[in-house]
C-alpha positions as CSV (number, residue, x, y, z in Angstrom):
1,X,-42.8,152.6,-282.5
2,X,-44.2,155.9,-282.8
3,X,-47.5,154.2,-282.3
4,X,-46.7,152.7,-279.1
5,X,-45.5,156.5,-277.5
6,X,-48.8,157.4,-279.1
7,X,-50.7,155.0,-277.2
8,X,-48.7,155.6,-273.9
9,X,-49.0,159.2,-274.1
10,X,-52.8,158.9,-274.6
11,X,-53.3,156.9,-271.6
12,X,-51.3,159.3,-269.5
13,X,-53.5,162.2,-270.8
14,X,-56.5,160.4,-270.3
15,X,-55.8,159.3,-266.5
16,X,-54.8,162.9,-266.0
17,X,-58.0,164.3,-267.5
18,X,-59.7,161.5,-265.1
19,X,-58.1,162.5,-262.2
20,X,-59.2,166.2,-262.6
21,X,-62.8,165.1,-263.7
22,X,-62.9,162.9,-260.2
23,X,-61.3,165.9,-258.1
24,X,-63.8,168.4,-259.6
25,X,-66.8,165.8,-259.1
26,X,-65.4,165.9,-255.4
27,X,-65.2,169.6,-255.0
28,X,-68.5,170.2,-256.2
29,X,-70.3,167.7,-254.0
30,X,-68.3,169.4,-251.2
31,X,-69.7,172.7,-252.0
32,X,-72.9,171.2,-252.1
33,X,-73.2,169.5,-249.1
34,X,-71.6,172.7,-247.4
35,X,-74.5,175.0,-248.7
36,X,-77.2,172.8,-247.6
37,X,-75.6,172.7,-244.4
38,X,-75.6,176.3,-244.0
39,X,-79.3,176.5,-245.1
40,X,-80.0,174.0,-242.2
41,X,-78.1,175.5,-239.4
42,X,-79.3,179.1,-240.2
43,X,-82.9,177.6,-240.0
44,X,-81.8,176.2,-236.7
45,X,-80.6,179.2,-235.4
46,X,-83.5,181.3,-236.5
47,X,-85.7,178.9,-234.7
48,X,-83.8,179.3,-231.1
49,X,-83.1,182.7,-231.5
50,X,-86.5,184.1,-231.8
51,X,-88.0,182.2,-229.0
52,X,-84.8,183.5,-226.7
53,X,-85.3,187.0,-227.8
54,X,-89.3,187.0,-227.5
55,X,-88.9,185.8,-223.9
56,X,-85.9,187.8,-223.0
57,X,-87.4,191.2,-224.0
58,X,-90.4,190.4,-221.5
59,X,-88.2,189.2,-218.6
60,X,-89.6,191.4,-215.7
61,X,-93.0,191.7,-217.3
62,X,-95.7,191.8,-214.4
63,X,-93.0,191.8,-211.5
64,X,-93.1,194.2,-208.5
65,X,-90.8,197.0,-208.5
66,X,-88.9,196.1,-205.5
67,X,-88.0,192.7,-206.6
68,X,-84.8,191.7,-208.7
69,X,-86.1,190.5,-212.0
70,X,-82.7,188.3,-212.4
71,X,-82.5,185.8,-209.9
72,X,-79.6,183.8,-211.0
73,X,-77.1,184.8,-213.7
74,X,-74.0,183.2,-214.8
75,X,-72.2,182.8,-218.0
76,X,-74.0,179.8,-219.6
77,X,-77.4,180.1,-217.8
78,X,-80.0,182.7,-216.4
79,X,-82.8,182.2,-214.1
80,X,-85.4,185.3,-214.2
81,X,-88.9,186.3,-213.5
82,X,-91.8,187.3,-216.3
83,X,-95.6,186.8,-215.7
84,X,-95.8,184.5,-218.6
85,X,-99.5,184.1,-218.8
86,X,-100.7,187.6,-217.3
87,X,-102.3,186.2,-214.3
88,X,-100.5,188.5,-211.7
89,X,-98.2,185.9,-210.4
90,X,-94.7,185.9,-211.7
91,X,-93.1,182.9,-213.1
92,X,-89.6,181.7,-212.7
93,X,-88.0,181.3,-216.2
94,X,-84.3,179.0,-216.5
95,X,-82.2,178.7,-219.4
96,X,-79.4,176.6,-219.4
97,X,-77.0,174.8,-221.7
98,X,-76.4,171.0,-221.1
99,X,-73.3,168.6,-221.3
100,X,-71.7,167.7,-224.4
101,X,-72.6,163.7,-223.1
102,X,-76.3,164.8,-224.0
103,X,-75.7,164.6,-227.7
104,X,-72.7,162.1,-227.9
105,X,-74.8,160.1,-230.5
106,X,-74.0,162.9,-232.9
107,X,-71.1,163.1,-234.9
108,X,-70.7,166.8,-233.9
109,X,-68.4,166.8,-230.7
110,X,-69.5,170.2,-229.9
111,X,-73.2,169.8,-230.0
112,X,-75.0,170.4,-226.6
113,X,-78.7,171.0,-225.7
114,X,-80.1,174.1,-224.7
115,X,-82.6,173.9,-221.7
116,X,-85.3,175.7,-220.6
117,X,-87.7,175.5,-217.7
118,X,-91.0,177.6,-216.3
119,X,-91.2,177.2,-212.7
120,X,-90.7,173.7,-211.6
121,X,-92.3,172.1,-214.8
122,X,-90.5,169.7,-216.8
123,X,-87.4,170.2,-218.9
124,X,-87.8,171.6,-222.4
125,X,-84.9,171.4,-224.9
126,X,-85.3,173.9,-227.2
127,X,-82.6,172.7,-229.9
128,X,-78.9,171.9,-230.0
129,X,-76.5,174.8,-229.8
130,X,-72.6,174.6,-229.9
131,X,-72.2,177.9,-227.9
132,X,-74.8,180.0,-225.4
133,X,-73.3,182.6,-223.5
134,X,-74.2,185.8,-222.1
135,X,-72.7,188.7,-220.5
136,X,-74.2,191.1,-218.2
137,X,-74.2,194.9,-218.2
138,X,-75.8,197.5,-215.7
139,X,-76.5,201.2,-217.3
140,X,-74.2,200.6,-220.5
141,X,-71.9,198.3,-222.4
142,X,-69.1,199.3,-220.2
143,X,-70.5,198.6,-217.1
144,X,-69.8,195.0,-217.4
145,X,-71.0,192.8,-214.4
146,X,-69.1,189.5,-214.0
147,X,-70.7,186.4,-213.7
148,X,-71.9,184.4,-211.4
149,X,-73.4,187.7,-210.0
150,X,-74.0,187.5,-206.1
151,X,-77.7,188.0,-205.5
152,X,-76.9,191.5,-204.0
153,X,-76.0,192.8,-207.2
154,X,-78.9,191.4,-209.3
155,X,-80.7,194.3,-209.2
156,X,-78.0,196.1,-211.2
157,X,-78.8,194.2,-214.5
158,X,-80.2,196.2,-217.0
159,X,-78.8,194.8,-220.3
160,X,-78.2,191.2,-221.4
161,X,-75.9,190.3,-224.3
162,X,-76.6,186.9,-225.8
163,X,-74.4,185.1,-228.1
164,X,-75.3,181.8,-229.8
165,X,-73.9,179.3,-232.4
166,X,-75.3,176.5,-234.0
167,X,-73.5,174.1,-236.2
168,X,-74.7,171.2,-238.0
169,X,-74.7,167.7,-236.4
170,X,-73.0,165.9,-239.2
171,X,-70.3,166.9,-241.7
172,X,-67.8,166.1,-244.3
173,X,-64.6,164.5,-243.1
174,X,-61.5,165.8,-244.1
175,X,-58.9,164.3,-245.6
176,X,-55.8,164.0,-242.9
177,X,-53.4,165.3,-245.0
178,X,-55.6,168.8,-245.4
179,X,-55.8,169.1,-241.6
180,X,-53.7,171.8,-239.8
181,X,-52.6,171.8,-236.1
182,X,-55.8,172.6,-234.0
183,X,-58.3,172.2,-236.6
184,X,-61.3,170.0,-236.8
185,X,-61.2,166.5,-238.8
186,X,-64.6,167.7,-240.5
187,X,-66.2,170.6,-241.8
188,X,-69.2,172.2,-240.1
189,X,-71.6,174.5,-241.5
190,X,-71.5,177.2,-238.7
191,X,-74.5,179.8,-237.9
192,X,-73.5,182.5,-235.2
193,X,-75.9,185.1,-233.4
194,X,-75.1,187.9,-231.5
195,X,-77.8,190.3,-229.8
196,X,-75.9,192.8,-228.0
197,X,-78.2,195.0,-226.4
198,X,-81.1,193.0,-225.7
199,X,-82.5,195.0,-223.0
200,X,-85.9,194.2,-221.3
201,X,-88.1,197.6,-220.8
202,X,-88.9,196.2,-217.5
203,X,-85.4,196.0,-216.5
204,X,-85.0,199.7,-216.6
205,X,-86.7,200.6,-213.2
């Protein structure tokens, strides 16, 4: 009888130990995947941000002083002038966020493409973002201009604030028992960038 109890106890302890090992392995795997996702989205964000920041800082380059640099300004799109190839003729550069349906094939339901176009050329897809928004200011961060900004007020824009977020397109699905109200059903790595005073010297004219 005692031997039988010892066997049952050993089986129970073994089962508990096995469950702990499986749980620990799952946690390690999840943490490793999240870490790899963090690195990937940071690299994507840096790639996107470098192009956006450099081009926005040069907005208005080569544009006559009596001409408004920004010609269209919304919260998720902008169109501005800059002489990109220094040929004495101002180019029109447009940035805007596409629809979620453009990346319907990805697991992340918030993915969308950040688009860029120069003049009437072909549309370029800069990369995937989950957020790309802008705020506009006149003389300081206290003077907010509410988009869409009418054409008559375009010359007032002196500072553009850009907020960008990138998440990985694939993620770890969560156990439905762990999901609270309003939470997503998967763990997405996210990287966030905000340039709070992205002001081109050419806007301060």
